[in-house]
C-alpha positions as a Markdown table, in Angstrom:
| # | Residue | x | y | z |
|---|---|---|---|---|
| 1 | Met | -0.1 | 0.0 | 0.0 |
| 2 | Arg | 1.3 | 3.7 | -0.9 |
| 3 | Ile | -0.2 | 6.5 | 1.3 |
| 4 | Leu | -0.5 | 10.0 | 0.2 |
| 5 | Ile | -1.0 | 12.2 | 3.3 |
| 6 | Leu | -2.3 | 15.7 | 1.9 |
| 7 | Arg | -2.7 | 18.7 | 3.8 |
| 8 | His | -5.7 | 21.2 | 2.8 |
| 9 | Gly | -4.9 | 24.2 | 0.6 |
| 10 | Glu | -4.5 | 27.6 | 1.9 |
| 11 | Thr | -7.6 | 29.5 | 4.0 |
| 12 | Glu | -8.1 | 33.4 | 5.2 |
| 13 | Trp | -7.7 | 32.0 | 8.5 |
| 14 | Asn | -4.0 | 30.8 | 7.6 |
| 15 | Thr | -3.3 | 34.0 | 6.1 |
| 16 | Cys | -3.9 | 35.8 | 9.5 |
| 17 | Ala | -2.7 | 32.7 | 11.7 |
| 18 | Arg | -6.2 | 32.2 | 13.1 |
| 19 | Leu | -6.6 | 28.9 | 15.0 |
| 20 | Gln | -8.7 | 27.0 | 12.5 |
| 21 | Gly | -9.3 | 23.6 | 14.3 |
| 22 | Gln | -12.6 | 22.1 | 13.5 |
| 23 | Thr | -14.4 | 25.5 | 12.1 |
| 24 | Asp | -15.3 | 24.9 | 8.8 |
| 25 | Ile | -13.5 | 27.6 | 6.7 |
| 26 | Pro | -13.2 | 27.0 | 3.2 |
| 27 | Leu | -10.1 | 27.7 | 0.9 |
| 28 | Asn | -9.5 | 31.0 | -0.3 |
| 29 | Glu | -8.8 | 32.0 | -3.8 |
| 30 | Asn | -4.8 | 31.1 | -3.6 |
| 31 | Gly | -5.9 | 27.8 | -1.6 |
| 32 | Ile | -7.9 | 26.8 | -4.7 |
| 33 | Arg | -5.1 | 28.0 | -7.1 |
| 34 | Leu | -2.2 | 25.6 | -5.2 |
| 35 | Ala | -4.6 | 22.5 | -4.7 |
| 36 | Arg | -5.4 | 22.8 | -8.6 |
| 37 | Ile | -1.2 | 23.3 | -9.4 |
| 38 | Thr | -0.9 | 20.3 | -7.1 |
| 39 | Gly | -3.5 | 18.3 | -9.1 |
| 40 | Glu | -2.2 | 19.0 | -12.4 |
| 41 | Lys | 1.8 | 18.2 | -11.3 |
| 42 | Met | 0.2 | 14.9 | -10.0 |
| 43 | Arg | -2.1 | 13.9 | -12.6 |
| 44 | Asp | 0.4 | 10.9 | -13.6 |
| 45 | Val | 0.8 | 9.9 | -9.6 |
| 46 | Gln | -1.8 | 6.7 | -9.3 |
| 47 | Val | -4.6 | 7.3 | -6.5 |
| 48 | Asp | -7.1 | 4.4 | -6.4 |
| 49 | Ile | -9.0 | 5.7 | -3.3 |
| 50 | Cys | -9.3 | 9.0 | -1.5 |
| 51 | Tyr | -10.2 | 9.4 | 2.6 |
| 52 | Thr | -11.0 | 12.9 | 3.6 |
| 53 | Ser | -11.6 | 14.9 | 6.7 |
| 54 | Pro | -15.4 | 15.9 | 6.4 |
| 55 | Leu | -14.5 | 19.4 | 6.7 |
| 56 | Gly | -14.7 | 21.9 | 3.5 |
| 57 | Arg | -11.2 | 22.7 | 3.0 |
| 58 | Ala | -9.9 | 19.1 | 2.8 |
| 59 | Lys | -12.8 | 17.8 | 0.8 |
| 60 | Lys | -12.4 | 20.7 | -1.7 |
| 61 | Thr | -8.6 | 20.2 | -1.8 |
| 62 | Ala | -9.1 | 16.0 | -2.8 |
| 63 | Leu | -11.6 | 17.3 | -5.2 |
| 64 | Leu | -9.1 | 19.8 | -6.8 |
| 65 | Val | -6.5 | 17.4 | -6.8 |
| 66 | Leu | -8.1 | 14.5 | -8.1 |
| 67 | Asn | -9.4 | 17.1 | -10.6 |
| 68 | Gly | -12.6 | 14.8 | -12.2 |
| 69 | Arg | -10.8 | 11.6 | -11.7 |
| 70 | Asp | -12.9 | 8.3 | -11.2 |
| 71 | Val | -11.6 | 7.9 | -7.6 |
| 72 | Pro | -14.0 | 7.2 | -4.9 |
| 73 | Ile | -13.9 | 9.9 | -1.8 |
| 74 | Arg | -14.7 | 8.7 | 1.4 |
| 75 | Glu | -14.8 | 11.1 | 4.5 |
| 76 | Asp | -13.7 | 9.6 | 7.9 |
| 77 | Ala | -14.3 | 12.0 | 10.7 |
| 78 | Arg | -11.1 | 10.6 | 12.4 |
| 79 | Leu | -9.0 | 12.8 | 10.2 |
| 80 | Thr | -10.5 | 16.1 | 11.2 |
| 81 | Glu | -8.3 | 18.6 | 12.5 |
| 82 | Ile | -7.7 | 18.7 | 16.4 |
| 83 | Gly | -10.8 | 20.8 | 18.0 |
| 84 | Phe | -9.7 | 23.9 | 20.0 |
| 85 | Gly | -13.1 | 24.6 | 21.2 |
| 86 | Ser | -13.9 | 27.9 | 22.3 |
| 87 | Trp | -10.1 | 29.3 | 20.8 |
| 88 | Glu | -10.9 | 28.5 | 17.6 |
| 89 | Gly | -10.6 | 31.9 | 15.7 |
| 90 | Arg | -8.2 | 33.7 | 17.9 |
| 91 | Leu | -4.7 | 34.8 | 16.7 |
| 92 | Cys | -1.7 | 32.8 | 17.1 |
| 93 | Gly | 0.9 | 34.3 | 14.7 |
| 94 | Lys | 3.9 | 36.3 | 15.8 |
| 95 | Gly | 3.2 | 39.6 | 18.0 |
| 96 | Lys | -0.5 | 39.4 | 17.6 |
| 97 | Glu | -1.1 | 36.3 | 19.9 |
| 98 | Glu | -4.8 | 36.1 | 21.9 |
| 99 | Leu | -4.0 | 32.6 | 23.4 |
| 100 | Pro | -2.6 | 31.5 | 26.9 |
| 101 | Lys | 1.2 | 31.8 | 27.1 |
| 102 | Glu | 1.4 | 27.9 | 28.2 |
| 103 | Phe | -0.6 | 27.0 | 24.7 |
| 104 | Leu | 1.8 | 29.1 | 23.0 |
| 105 | Asp | 5.0 | 28.5 | 24.5 |
| 106 | Asn | 4.3 | 24.5 | 24.0 |
| 107 | Phe | 2.0 | 24.2 | 21.0 |
| 108 | Tyr | 5.0 | 24.6 | 18.3 |
| 109 | Arg | 7.6 | 22.9 | 20.6 |
| 110 | Asn | 6.4 | 20.2 | 22.2 |
| 111 | Pro | 2.2 | 20.0 | 22.5 |
| 112 | Phe | 2.5 | 16.7 | 24.4 |
| 113 | Ser | 4.5 | 18.7 | 27.2 |
| 114 | Asp | 3.0 | 18.7 | 30.9 |
| 115 | Asp | 2.7 | 22.6 | 30.4 |
| 116 | Met | 0.7 | 22.5 | 27.5 |
| 117 | Val | -2.8 | 23.9 | 28.2 |
| 118 | Met | -5.9 | 23.1 | 25.8 |
| 119 | Pro | -9.1 | 24.6 | 26.5 |
| 120 | Glu | -11.8 | 22.3 | 28.4 |
| 121 | Asp | -14.6 | 22.4 | 25.3 |
| 122 | Gly | -11.2 | 21.2 | 23.3 |
| 123 | Glu | -9.4 | 18.0 | 22.3 |
| 124 | Thr | -6.5 | 16.7 | 23.7 |
| 125 | Phe | -3.5 | 15.8 | 21.6 |
| 126 | Gly | -3.5 | 12.4 | 23.1 |
| 127 | Ala | -7.0 | 12.0 | 21.9 |
| 128 | Leu | -5.7 | 13.3 | 18.3 |
| 129 | Arg | -3.2 | 10.5 | 18.7 |
| 130 | Glu | -5.9 | 7.9 | 19.5 |
| 131 | Arg | -8.3 | 8.4 | 16.9 |
| 132 | Ile | -5.3 | 8.9 | 14.4 |
| 133 | Leu | -4.3 | 5.5 | 15.4 |
| 134 | Asp | -7.6 | 3.8 | 15.4 |
| 135 | Phe | -7.7 | 5.1 | 11.5 |
| 136 | Ile | -4.6 | 3.6 | 10.7 |
| 137 | His | -5.4 | 0.3 | 12.5 |
| 138 | Asp | -8.3 | 0.2 | 10.3 |
| 139 | Leu | -6.8 | 1.4 | 7.1 |
| 140 | Thr | -3.7 | -1.1 | 7.0 |
| 141 | Ala | -6.2 | -4.1 | 8.1 |
| 142 | Asp | -8.1 | -3.8 | 5.2 |
| 143 | Pro | -7.2 | -6.5 | 2.8 |
| 144 | Ala | -8.8 | -4.8 | -0.6 |
| 145 | Leu | -6.3 | -1.8 | 0.1 |
| 146 | Gln | -3.1 | -4.0 | 0.1 |
| 147 | Asp | -1.9 | -3.2 | -3.5 |
| 148 | Lys | -3.5 | 0.3 | -3.3 |
| 149 | His | -2.4 | 3.8 | -3.7 |
| 150 | Val | -4.4 | 5.8 | -1.0 |
| 151 | Leu | -4.8 | 9.4 | -0.6 |
| 152 | Leu | -5.4 | 10.9 | 2.9 |
| 153 | Ser | -6.9 | 14.6 | 2.7 |
| 154 | Cys | -6.6 | 16.4 | 6.0 |
| 155 | His | -5.1 | 18.9 | 8.1 |
| 156 | Gly | -1.8 | 20.6 | 9.7 |
| 157 | Cys | -2.2 | 18.5 | 13.0 |
| 158 | Ser | -4.0 | 15.2 | 11.7 |
| 159 | Ser | -1.4 | 15.1 | 8.8 |
| 160 | Arg | 1.3 | 15.2 | 11.3 |
| 161 | Ala | -0.1 | 12.6 | 13.5 |
| 162 | Leu | -0.6 | 10.3 | 10.7 |
| 163 | Leu | 3.1 | 10.7 | 9.6 |
| 164 | Gly | 4.5 | 10.9 | 12.7 |
| 165 | Cys | 2.5 | 7.3 | 14.0 |
| 166 | Met | 3.4 | 5.8 | 10.6 |
| 167 | Ser | 7.1 | 6.8 | 10.9 |
| 168 | Gly | 7.5 | 5.0 | 14.7 |
| 169 | Thr | 8.7 | 8.3 | 16.0 |
| 170 | Pro | 6.9 | 8.9 | 18.9 |
| 171 | Leu | 4.9 | 12.1 | 18.8 |
| 172 | Glu | 6.3 | 13.5 | 22.1 |
| 173 | Glu | 9.9 | 13.7 | 20.6 |
| 174 | Asp | 9.0 | 15.6 | 17.4 |
| 175 | Phe | 5.5 | 16.3 | 16.4 |
| 176 | Trp | 6.0 | 18.9 | 13.9 |
| 177 | Arg | 8.9 | 17.3 | 12.2 |
| 178 | Gly | 10.4 | 20.6 | 12.0 |
| 179 | Thr | 7.7 | 22.8 | 10.8 |
| 180 | Val | 3.8 | 23.2 | 10.3 |
| 181 | Pro | 3.4 | 21.1 | 6.9 |
| 182 | Pro | 2.7 | 23.6 | 4.1 |
| 183 | Asn | -0.4 | 24.1 | 2.6 |
| 184 | Cys | -1.1 | 21.2 | 0.0 |
| 185 | Ser | 2.0 | 19.5 | 0.6 |
| 186 | Val | 2.1 | 15.7 | 0.4 |
| 187 | Ser | 3.9 | 13.2 | 2.2 |
| 188 | Val | 4.4 | 9.6 | 0.8 |
| 189 | Val | 4.7 | 6.5 | 3.4 |
| 190 | Asp | 4.8 | 2.7 | 1.7 |
| 191 | Tyr | 3.4 | -0.1 | 3.9 |
| 192 | Glu | 4.0 | -3.5 | 3.5 |
| 193 | Asn | 3.8 | -6.6 | 5.7 |
| 194 | Gly | 3.5 | -4.4 | 8.7 |
| 195 | Ile | 6.1 | -2.0 | 7.9 |
| 196 | Phe | 6.1 | 1.6 | 7.3 |
| 197 | Thr | 8.5 | 3.3 | 5.4 |
| 198 | Val | 8.6 | 7.0 | 4.7 |
| 199 | Val | 9.5 | 8.2 | 1.3 |
| 200 | Glu | 8.9 | 11.6 | 0.9 |
| 201 | Glu | 8.4 | 14.4 | 3.4 |
| 202 | Asp | 6.2 | 17.6 | 2.5 |
| 203 | Arg | 6.6 | 17.5 | -1.1 |
| 204 | Ile | 5.1 | 20.9 | -2.8 |
| 205 | Tyr | 4.2 | 21.1 | -6.4 |
| 206 | Tyr | 4.0 | 24.7 | -6.4 |
| 207 | Asp | 7.1 | 27.4 | -6.3 |
| 208 | Lys | 8.7 | 27.1 | -3.0 |
| 209 | Lys | 9.1 | 30.9 | -2.8 |
| 210 | Glu | 5.3 | 30.9 | -2.3 |
| 211 | Trp | 4.9 | 29.3 | 1.0 |
| 212 | Lys | 4.7 | 31.5 | 4.0 |
| 213 | Asn | 4.6 | 29.7 | 7.3 |
| 214 | His | 2.0 | 32.2 | 9.0 |
| 215 | Tyr | 2.1 | 30.6 | 12.5 |
| 216 | Val | 5.9 | 30.9 | 12.8 |
| 217 | Arg | 6.1 | 32.6 | 16.5 |
């Protein structure tokens, strides 16, 4: 099985560094453009089935990348972004933060730290890991998928949880793997005989100069 992990295209909340979480923010014009470029460049990349987060920005990205291909697209809530509850919509970019210091100090360094805080009505990173592991188990246990190329369209945190769990690196050690994944980036993982092999991380098909990490502090 070959697994392609895709982060959604850009949204307006990305550009102003607002926590999106499970708020259903659509792609902006640039996000649509980047997804179309990605789809054009990936037109010769085999995809047999797609699983997507139910949030619109992930579903739209999958549709644009697949660009009319006859590929079944199935929603799975386990791929949705981590929930930030009442903090969603707050600014988290450098110099304009509207979030607790304990969150800002640990979110990009080690969100599994004992000092990390999340809103009471949100989701913990431990809960994110558990649902991602549950999804991975079901995906890899499906005998019909063992020789397939599977596209997973998801989000920043959920894509990093997927890649980390598949790579075998404890999420507590390096959750972000050095960076927030760029919009429309694609990571490739092979799975065979119970073993995952990371083939490529965070490939983007547009000009790298266009990628701006709006969340860097």
